[in-house]
N, C-alpha and C positions, 0 to 999 in steps of 0.2 A: 610515831616514835618520838619520845621527848628528847630535848637537847641533853638533859642529864643522862638519859639512857645511852645516847650516842657517845658522850664523853666517857662514860663508864666502860663501854665496850672497847673503845680505842685504847684506853689506859690499861685495861686488864689484858688486852692482847699484846701490849708492848712492854709492860712493866711487871716483872716478876715479883718485886716486893709487895705490890698491891694484891696480887693473887695470893701470896703467902699470908698476908694480913687477914684476908677473908677467911682463910683456913683456921685461923686462931679462934674465930668466933662462930664458925659454922662448918659442919662436915661437908666436904665437896664430893661431887661425883664427876666422872669424865665420860663423855661420849666420843667414841672413836669413829672416824669415817674412812672406810675403804671404798675402792671402786672396782678393782680387778684382782683376781688371784690367777696369775699366769706368768709364764716365762716369755718375755718379749725381747727381741733383739733391738727393737727401736721403740722407745717409749718417751717421746719428747715432753709429755705432760706429767710424767712420773706417776702414772695412775696404777701401775701393776706392782703387786707384791708376789714374789715367787712362791709356789705352793709349799715348799719345805720351810721357807721362812715364815709363812703364814701359820703353818702348824705349830712351829716353835713359839711364835708370838702368843697364839691362843692358849697353848698348853701352859705357858708361863703365867698368863693372865688368870687362868683357871686356878692355878696353885697359889698365886700371890694375892689376888684380888677377888672381889665378889661380883661376878658377871650377872647382871640383872637385865630384864627386858625393858624396852622403852616404855611399855605400859606400866610396869612397876615403878619406874622413875617418875612418870607423870603422876601416878597416885601418891607417891612420896612427896612430890612438890605440892600437891593439893593439901596434904596433911601437914606440910611445913617441916618435915624432918627426913633427912636422907641417911640411910644406913652407911656405916663406915666402909671405905674402900670399894665403893660401887663404881662399876665400869659397864658401859653399854656399847655394844658393837653394832655399827650400821654400815650398810652398803648403799651407794647411789648408782642410779642409771639403769641397770638391768642387763648387764653383760651375761652371755651364756656361761662363762666360767664361774659365775656366782653359783650356779646350779651344779656344774660339772666338777669344780674344784673346791669351792668354799664349803658347800653343804656337807660333803663327806667328812671334812675336818670338824665342822661344828657338831655333827652327829657323833663322831668318834669320841669327842671330848666333852659331850653333853653341854655345849655352850650355845647360848641364845644369841640371835642377831635379827635385826630388822633390815629389810631390803626395800629401798625406795625405787619405784619403777616408773620410767618414762614410757607411757603407754603407746604412743605412736610408733615406737621402735620395735615393740614386741611382735615377733612373727613377720617382720617387714623384709627380712633378708637384706637390709641396708645397714651400712655402718653409721655410727654417729658422725656428725659433720666434721668434728675435729680429727677423727680417724681417717676420713676421706682426705683431708688436707695432708695428713702425715704420709699416707701411701702415695699421693701424687708428688709431693715436693721433697720428701725426706728419704725416699728409697731410690734404688738404682733404676729409675724409669727414664728412658730416653724421651725427652720432651722437646717440643718446638722451642726456639730460642727466646720467645717472648709470649706473654699472655695479655690480651686486651679484655678488660671487663668494664661494663657500664654499671656504675654504682650511683644511685640517687641522681640520675640524669647526667652524670659526668663520666667520661671515658678515661680509664687509667691503664697505663702500660706497665707490666711487671717483667723484669728481666729474669729469665730462667735458663740462661746459657751455661752456667757453671754451678757446681754444688754450693758454693758460697752464696750465689745470687738466688738459688732456689730456697736456701734457708732464710735469707732476708725476705723473700716473698712470702714464705710461710709465716714468718713473724709479723708481717704487715697484715696479712689476710685474717689471721686468727682473731684479733680484736674487732676487725670490721664485721666478720661473720657473727661473732658472739652477740653483738648488739644490733642485729637485724631481726625483724619479725620472721617467723618460720617460713612463710610463703616466699619472701624475697631471698632468704638464706638458702632454701632448698633449690630455688631457681639458679642461684649462683653456683651451688655445688654441682648441679647438672651440667651447667656450661663448662665448669672446670673439668669434670670427668670426661665430657665429650671431647674437649680440647686435648686432654691427655691420652685419649684412646683406651682408658681403663673402663672395666665393667662397672655398672651400678651395683652389682651383687657383692655382698660383703665377703671378705676373707673369712675362712673358718675360725681363724685366730682372733677375729675382732667382731664377731657377730653378736647381736643381742639374743636373748632367750626367745624360744618359740613359745606360743601360748601353752602348749602341752608341758614344756619344761617349767614355766612359771606356775602352772597349776600343781605340778608335783612338788615344786619348792614350797608352795604355800601350805601343803599338807603335812610337812614335817613338824614335829612337836617343838622343834628348836627355832622355828622361823616365824616372823611376823612380816606381813607385806604392808608397805606404805606407799602413798602417792607422791609423784615427783613431776607433776604436770603431764600434758600430752606431748609437747614438742621440745622441752628443755630450753625454753627461751627465758632470759632474765625477765622476771615479772615487772621490774621497774620500768621497762620500756613500753609496757602495755597499759591500756586504760583499765579502769576498775572492772568494767564489763568483760573485757578480754581476759583479765586475770581470773575472774569468776569462772569463765568458760574453761580455761586451762585447768584450774584446780578441781572444779566440780566434775567435769567430764572424765578426768583421769581417775578420780575416786570411783565414779559410777562404773567405768569400764573394768577396773580392777575387782570391784565387788561382783560383777557379772562373771569374770573369768575364774575367780577363786572361791566364789560362794561364801565369802567372809566379809565382815564389816571392816571397812578401812578407817582406822582411827588416827593415823599418823601421817605427817607430811614433811617433806624437806624442800627447801627453796633451791631451784636450779642455780648452780654456782655458789650461791649462798653468802657472799660477802655483803656488807651493809649497803653497797651500791647496786646490788643485784635484785633487791626487793624493796618494798616501801611500806608505808603505814596501811595502805589498802590491802596489801598481801597479808599482813598480820591480822587485820580486821576480818578478812574473808575466812581465814583459817579458824578464827575463834567463832565467827558466826555460823560456820558450817559444822561446828561441833567436834572438830578434831581434838584429840586428847593432847597432842604435842605437835609442834612444828620446829624443825631443826634448821639452823643456819650453818654457816661455815666460817665463823670467826673463832680465833684461838683463845679459849679460856675454859675453866671448869664450870660446872653447874653448882649453884648454891640454892638454898631453900627460898631465896628471894628472886631467883631467876624467873623471867617471863617464860611460861610454858610454850609460847608461840615464837620465841626467838632463842632457842637453846643453842649454845655454842658447841662446837665439836673440834676435835683434834684430828687433822688430816694425817693419815699414816702412809709413809713411803716405804720403799724396800730398803730400810736401813739395816745396818749390821745390828746384831742382837744386843750388844751392850748399849749402843746408842738408843735403841728402842726402849730398853728397860729404863734408862735414865730419863727419857722423855716422859714416860708414864709416871715414874716415881716422883718427879719434881712437881707434878700437879698436887700431890698429897703432902708436900712438906709443910711444916709449921714454923 
């Protein structure tokens, strides 16, 4: 990634006038990123959009904008021209509610979406690690007063005696686990679950899709399946060989499960510190049509197809949601 490219991404993420100036000379498109469609009492990462809110959002997008597929956007970028008011809907991770809640809305409204799948989680009956942290430390679970963990050869003690201390421990552990390789991270999660007395098995409200559900999702005329690595580890902490393994093996597994060619990829977490030049090069070398990041900007004809920005959608009130989308297209 060039210095110029990094500077441009930082400025476009932070500075509205630059985004608007780009719109004056080139038609923009916007890629939206969702994770969950569910009603959750506890959602510390703000990943879930309530089903009725999701329906209203997609219905408005369908009426106001031109919802296109990621494949279509990739082809438009190859041709150097994006149709007006183009919006792409994407989902990351592979939660079961993508199939149970999001798909019926998309089919009812004839709206296309791409679903990026973390393959190790599919059919595992295990929660994503960030959900395991939430159910241990942010719910009404009676815990021992302290937790001892050995991390990188050092022993750390975490206070878990009060709700406030449990929240503090959650906030400390989240970044630690995020930037661990999957084997170490999974070992730490097992230790934490054993210490808490909670089951390894996922809650129904937080489970990933089964293989059968993913297969059914892939067969809808309104869905495209994309790869999202095997283990949802930030690629930037991995060697090039490890990155290739994560990317290629997830692609191959999805092609086996869905009997379709996998042409699209999204980087786990997706900020500019979560992947690197090797990640981008691998996606291009492996022949993906697009690769999606998670930095805030719209897409232009000059955008790199292997670092496409996306707008993260939260469970906002409807007027705020509309304003967030509309401002991307201002001139």
